[in-house]
C-alpha positions in Angstrom: -32.0 7.4 7.3 -31.5 3.6 5.7 -29.2 1.9 3.4 -30.8 3.0 0.5 -30.7 6.9 0.9 -27.2 6.4 1.4 -27.0 5.0 -1.9 -29.2 7.1 -3.6 -27.4 10.4 -1.9 -23.9 8.8 -3.5 -25.5 8.2 -6.8 -26.4 12.0 -7.1 -23.3 13.2 -6.0 -21.6 11.2 -8.8 -23.8 12.2 -11.5 -24.6 15.7 -10.3 -27.6 15.6 -11.7 -30.8 13.5 -9.9 -32.7 13.1 -13.7 -29.3 11.1 -14.4 -29.0 9.4 -10.9 -32.7 8.4 -11.5 -31.9 6.6 -15.0 -28.9 5.1 -13.5 -30.7 3.7 -10.4 -33.9 2.8 -12.6 -36.3 4.6 -10.3 -38.6 7.7 -11.1 -37.2 11.2 -10.7 -39.9 12.3 -8.1 -39.3 9.2 -5.6 -35.8 9.9 -5.9 -36.2 13.8 -5.0 -38.6 12.7 -2.2 -36.1 10.3 -0.4 -33.4 12.9 -0.9 -35.8 15.6 0.9 -36.6 12.9 3.6 -32.8 12.3 4.2 -32.0 16.2 4.6 -34.9 16.6 6.8 -33.6 14.1 9.3 -30.0 15.5 9.0 -31.8 19.2 9.6 -29.3 20.2 6.8 -29.1 20.9 3.0 -26.9 18.5 1.2 -27.3 19.8 -2.6 -27.7 22.8 -4.1 -29.9 22.6 -7.0 -29.2 25.0 -10.3 -30.1 25.1 -14.0 -27.1 22.7 -15.1 -28.0 20.2 -12.1 -27.1 19.6 -8.4 -24.1 19.9 -6.8 -23.0 19.2 -3.1 -23.0 21.7 -0.4 -20.3 22.2 2.3 -22.6 20.0 4.4 -23.3 17.4 1.4 -19.3 17.1 1.0 -18.7 16.4 4.4 -21.5 13.8 4.6 -20.2 11.8 1.7 -17.2 10.9 3.2 -19.6 9.5 6.1 -21.9 7.7 4.0 -18.7 6.1 2.0 -17.5 4.7 5.2 -21.1 3.7 6.6 -21.6 1.3 3.3 -18.2 0.1 3.6 -18.4 -1.2 7.3 -21.7 -2.6 6.3 -19.9 -4.4 3.1 -17.4 -5.8 5.8 -20.1 -6.6 8.0 -21.8 -8.7 5.4 -18.5 -10.2 4.5 -17.9 -11.3 8.0 -20.8 -13.0 8.5 -20.3 -14.8 5.1 -17.3 -16.0 6.4 -19.0 -18.0 9.3 -20.6 -20.0 6.6 -17.5 -20.8 5.2 -17.5 -18.9 2.2 -15.5 -15.8 2.6 -16.2 -13.2 -0.1 -15.7 -9.3 -1.1 -13.1 -7.2 -1.3 -9.7 -7.1 0.9 -7.5 -3.7 0.1 -4.0 -4.6 0.8 -1.4 -1.3 0.7 2.1 -2.0 0.1 5.5 -0.2 -1.0 6.1 -0.8 -4.7 9.6 -3.0 -4.2 7.1 -5.5 -2.0 4.3 -5.2 -4.4 7.1 -6.3 -7.0 7.6 -9.5 -5.3 4.5 -10.2 -3.3 1.6 -9.5 -5.7 1.3 -12.2 -8.4 1.9 -15.0 -6.0 -0.3 -13.4 -3.4 -3.4 -13.0 -6.0 -2.9 -16.7 -7.2 -2.6 -18.1 -3.6 -6.0 -16.0 -2.7 -7.8 -16.9 -5.8 -7.0 -20.6 -5.6 -7.7 -20.6 -1.7 -10.9 -18.3 -1.6 -12.3 -17.8 -4.7 -15.2 -15.2 -3.3 -12.3 -12.9 -2.3 -11.3 -9.8 -4.4 -7.8 -8.3 -3.9 -7.5 -4.7 -4.4 -3.6 -4.0 -4.2 -2.5 -0.2 -3.9 1.3 0.9 -3.6 2.7 4.0 -2.4 5.8 5.5 -0.8 6.2 4.2 3.0 4.3 7.3 4.5 1.5 7.3 1.9 1.0 3.5 3.2 1.3 4.2 6.3 -1.7 6.7 6.0 -3.6 4.3 4.1 -4.0 2.1 7.0 -4.6 5.1 9.5 -7.8 6.5 7.6 -8.8 3.0 7.3 -8.5 2.8 3.5 -7.0 -0.6 3.5 -7.5 -3.6 5.9 -4.1 -4.5 6.1 -0.7 -3.1 5.1 3.1 -4.2 4.4 5.0 -1.2 6.1 8.4 0.0 6.4 10.5 1.5 9.4 10.1 5.0 8.6 9.9 7.2 11.8 6.5 7.9 11.7 4.5 7.3 14.6 2.1 4.5 14.6 0.2 4.3 17.7 -2.9 3.6 15.8 -1.4 0.6 13.9 -0.5 -3.0 15.4 2.3 -4.3 13.5 4.1 -7.7 13.4 7.9 -7.9 12.0 7.3 -9.6 8.7 11.5 -9.6 7.8 14.5 -7.3 8.2 15.6 -6.9 4.6 19.1 -6.1 3.3 19.3 -2.9 1.4 21.8 -3.9 -1.5 24.1 -2.0 -3.5 22.3 -2.4 -7.1 24.4 -1.4 -10.5 24.6 -2.4 -14.1 28.3 -2.4 -13.5 30.7 -5.6 -12.6 32.0 -4.5 -8.9 35.3 -5.8 -7.3 37.0 -8.3 -9.4 34.1 -10.9 -8.7 33.2 -10.3 -4.8 29.6 -10.2 -3.9 29.9 -7.6 -1.2 31.1 -3.9 -1.0 32.2 -2.2 2.3 29.8 0.8 3.5 32.5 3.4 3.3 33.1 2.2 -0.4 29.8 3.4 -1.1 31.0 6.9 -1.4 32.6 6.4 -4.6 29.2 6.4 -6.0 26.2 8.4 -6.7 23.5 6.7 -5.4 19.8 7.3 -6.1 18.1 8.0 -2.6 14.5 9.3 -1.3 14.1 11.9 0.6 13.9 11.7 4.4 10.1 11.5 4.4 10.4 8.2 3.0 11.4 4.9 4.7 14.9 4.6 2.2 15.7 8.0 3.1 15.2 7.8 6.8 17.0 4.5 7.2 20.3 5.9 5.0 20.1 9.1 7.3 20.2 6.8 10.3 23.2 5.0 9.0 25.0 8.3 8.1 24.7 9.4 11.9 25.8 6.2 12.9 29.0 5.6 10.8 29.6 9.5 10.4 30.1 8.7 6.6 27.9 10.5 4.4 26.9 9.2 0.9 26.8 10.8 -2.3 23.1 11.0 -2.7 21.1 12.2 -5.7 17.2 12.2 -5.7 15.4 9.5 -7.5 14.3 9.7 -11.1 10.5 9.5 -10.4 9.0 6.3 -9.2 10.8 3.3 -8.7 10.2 1.6 -12.2 12.3 4.6 -13.9 15.1 4.5 -11.9 15.7 1.0 -12.4 15.3 1.6 -15.9 18.3 3.8 -15.7 20.3 1.9 -13.4 20.1 -1.0 -16.1 20.9 1.5 -18.6 24.1 2.6 -16.6 23.1 5.9 -15.5 22.7 5.5 -11.9 23.5 3.1 -9.1 20.7 2.3 -6.0 20.4 0.9 -2.7 17.2 -1.3 -2.7 15.9 -4.4 -1.1 16.2 -7.6 -3.5 12.8 -7.4 -3.8 12.9 -4.5 -5.9 15.2 -5.8 -9.0 15.6 -9.6 -8.4 14.0 -10.2 -11.7 16.0 -7.8 -13.3 19.4 -9.7 -11.8 18.0 -12.9 -13.2 18.0 -11.6 -16.3 21.3 -9.9 -16.4 20.0 -6.5 -16.4 21.6 -5.7 -13.0 24.2 -7.1 -10.5 23.5 -6.8 -7.0 26.3 -6.6 -3.9 25.7 -6.9 -0.1 26.7 -4.0 1.6 29.3 -5.0 4.4 30.6 -3.1 7.7 27.8 -2.7 8.8 25.4 -4.3 6.7 22.2 -2.0 5.9 18.9 -3.5 6.8 15.6 -2.2 7.2 12.3 -3.5 9.6 9.2 -4.7 7.1 5.9 -5.2 9.0 2.7 -6.7 8.4 0.2 -4.0 9.8 -3.4 -3.4 10.9 -5.5 -0.4 11.8 -5.5 -1.0 15.6 -9.1 1.0 16.0 -10.8 -1.2 13.5 -11.8 -5.0 13.8 -9.8 -7.2 11.9 -12.0 -9.6 9.5 -11.1 -13.5 10.1 -10.3 -13.5 6.0 -7.5 -10.9 6.9 -6.2 -13.1 9.2 -6.0 -15.8 6.7 -4.5 -13.5 4.0 -1.7 -12.3 6.7 -0.7 -16.0 6.8 -0.6 -16.5 3.5 2.0 -13.2 3.6 4.2 -15.0 5.6 4.4 -18.3 4.1 5.1 -16.4 0.7 7.7 -14.0 2.6 9.6 -17.2 4.2 9.6 -18.9 0.4 10.9 -15.9 -1.0 13.7 -15.4 1.8 14.5 -19.3 1.2 14.9 -18.7 -2.7 17.1 -15.7 -2.2 14.9 -13.7 -3.9 13.8 -11.5 -0.8 17.1 -11.2 1.2 17.5 -10.4 4.8 16.4 -12.0 8.1 13.0 -13.8 8.9 12.1 -12.9 12.7 12.9 -16.6 13.8 16.1 -15.7 12.7 16.8 -12.6 14.2 
């Protein structure tokens, strides 16, 4: 088995046709068929079923496809690691994070990496907290920013990035000019809260248990962006970190109030897969993320406590 055969196999799987794959790869169809036959012989299994309308993966082929992708991805990482030793890191770094964090960090992070490491291509992916954890667990992301959500993370190495405040965000003015609201006073409002499976819902459930005060909750209006639109139009109220809506507050579309007695905090971590080697460039990008987080906290657009403040 060799790298060329893996690439040939994946191209055929993508095209569902040996003829189309041969044209895409710019090689003769008989030569391509021969390489796949050799691969099947070595693996002692049939990877494709042939028919009049082309080819399709067998059950064995589908299993091998995922392994082929992982093998080629690992090779790409190895090549990238070696290039870093020469002082010119290059390749793709996949970073997964929640939508709120992405809203704040994506632009300055891309700018900083492009300026310092022009050979690096950032692939930023977003999802709910448990989806982001799954990405790092499956090795789909080089590093991630994850939230406290009750999931088991024994295969993840994590470091506290910030202990962020969850704030009451609303279109209306509140409390006669005050910038705080008591936790018990949140009961006056219907609040958009995710399910307990997601980080926000998990945190709020724990606060309800510790305070004995149940909040008036409703499910989100789709994704975060949609719920923010509803809030800006005065249709709902939110409990979110400032990273999710600081730009809307700066524009006067939303107002935020710090929750007190008690304050609502959520731990945010920078994370990597404990079972996979961490690239040097990933460590450098982690330093950039920490620096950007500190700057955002100092500027008041990501409210909370940094690890040194805890």
